N, C-alpha and C positions, 0 to 999 in steps of 0.2 A: 497166935493162930495155930502154931504147931501143937501147943498144949490141947487145944480144942479137938484137933484131928486125932491126937493120941487118945483122948478120952472117948471119943466116938468109936474108934477102932477097938479099944478095950471093952466097951459096952457091947460091941457087936459080937465079940468072942464069947461073952458070958450069956448071950441070949439063949433061952431054951428053944427047942424045936417047936415051932408053932404047929398047931393042929388045925387043919382046915375042915370046916363042915361042908358037906356037899348037899345041895338041894336040887330042885328041879331046874334051876337056872344056872347051875355050875357052882364053882367055888365061891364062897363068901368069907368075909373076915369075921373076927370074933366080936368086933364092936361096930355099931352102925355109923359112927362118926369118924373114928380114928382108923387110919390104915394099919397095916401090920408093922411090927417093930423094925423089920429089915428094910421095908420101904422107907420108914422114917429115917433110919440111919443112912442108907445109901442116898436117899433124896437130900437129906441134910448135908451129907458129905459132898455131893455134887453141887449143891447150892453154894456151900462154902468155897469149893474150888472155883466155881464160876465167878463168885463175888471177888475172890482173891485175884483171879486173872483180870477181872474188870478193874479192880483197884490198882493192880500192878501195871497193866498196860494202858488202861484208860485214865488213870489218875494223872499222870504227867500231861496227857493231852487236855484233860479237863482243866488242870492247873494252868497250862499254857494258854488255853482259851480264856480262862477267867483273868489271867494276867494281861492278855492282850485287850480284853474288854475294859479292864481297869485302866490300862494305859491309854486306851482310846478315850474313855470318859475323862481321864485326867488331862489329856491333850485338849479335848473340847473345852474343859474348864479353864485351862491355861489360855487357850485361844480367846475365850470369852473375856477373861480378865485383861488380856492384852488389847482386845478390841475396845473394852471399856476405857482402859488407860489412854488409848489412841483417841477415842472419842472425846474424853475429857480434855486431853491436850489440844485437840482441834477446836473444841469449844472455847478454851482459854485463848487460843491464837485468834479465833474469830472475834472474841470480845475485845482483845487487844487491838486487832485490826480496825474494829469499829471505833475504838477510841482514837486510833491514829487517823482514821478517815475524818472524824470530827475535827481533829487538830488541823489536818491538811485542808479541810474545807474552810476553816476559819482563816488559815494562812492564805489560801487562794482568794478569799473575799477581801482580806486586807491588801493583798497585792493588787487586786483589781481596783480597789478604791484608790490606792496610791497612784496607779497608772492613769486612772480617770482624772484624778486631781492634776497630775502632771500634764496630761493632754489638754485639760481645760485651761491651765495656766499658760501653756505654750500657745494655745489657740488665741487666748486673749492678748498675749504679747504680739503675736503676728497680726492680729486684727488691729491693734493700736498702731503698729508700725505702718500697716497698709493705709489706715485712715489718715495718719500723719502725712504719708507720701501723697495720697490723693488730695489732701487739703493744700499741700505745697504746690502740687501740679496745677490745681484749680486756681490758686492765687496767681501763679505765673501765667496761666492761660488768660486769666482776667486782665492782668496787667498788660500782656501782649496785645490782647484784643482792644483794651483801652487806648494803647499807643497807636495801633493801626487806625482805630476810629478817629483819634485826634489828628493824625496825619491826613487821613482822607478828608476830615472836616476842614482842616486848614487849606488843603489843596482846592477844595470846593469853594471855600470862602475867597481864596485868591482868584480863582477863575471867575467867580461871580463879581468880584470887585473890579477885575480887568474889563469884563463885559460892561459893567455899570459905568466905569470910567470912559470907555469908548463911546458908550451911548450918551453920557453927559457931555463929553467933548464934542461929539457930532451934533448934539442938539444945541449946544451953547455957541457954536460957530455959525456965523451967517455966510452967505454965498461969497461975499467980497473977501472975507477973511480966509475962507477955504481956498479961493482962487489965488490969493497971495501966497498961501502956504504951498500950494501945488507948484506955482511958478518958482518960488524960492527953492524948493526941493529939486525941480528940474534943472535950475541954474547951478545948484550945488553939484548935482550929478554930472552935469555937462562940464563943469570946471574940473572935477576930479577925474573924469574918464580920459581926456587927452593926456594929462600928465601921467596917468597910469599906463596909457598906451605907449608914450614916448619912452618911458623908462623900460618898458618891456621890450621895445624895438632896439 
């Protein structure tokens, strides 16, 4: 950059004095497209100085901004990669959990079947025990009922037999026999009563 400035300054000293033509509109240049050499040199020097200042002052800022942008993009890429890894790990965990869920479901079904079988066996055992107890109680009740019926039947038979005997005796005895039995009973009672009375006095 210093070499360019030195070249421009050396060229500026070697420039001949420009001759300006004057017309009805004022001063004009020698060429319709190019400005004067002094304007080129000073304008070029000013441009170089401005560009140098921009590069000197603005370069670090631009570099810092680009670095920050690069870091931001890299951070987003890293975050995306981390999110992808997390998603893959979560998907693997979910797939493993699904496998565990199937195993747990099979285990729960097996446990439920075992518990149902145990409850069924226990229910059958209790039912058999209760049926046996009911049968034993029924047999005891039947035997007790049969005994009571036999006792009642024997009592009824004895009562009917006594009544029938009284009726038979009453019908088989004539008036004379009955009179003799009554007199004998009275005489027996009369003989027994004084002795009993004397003993008591």
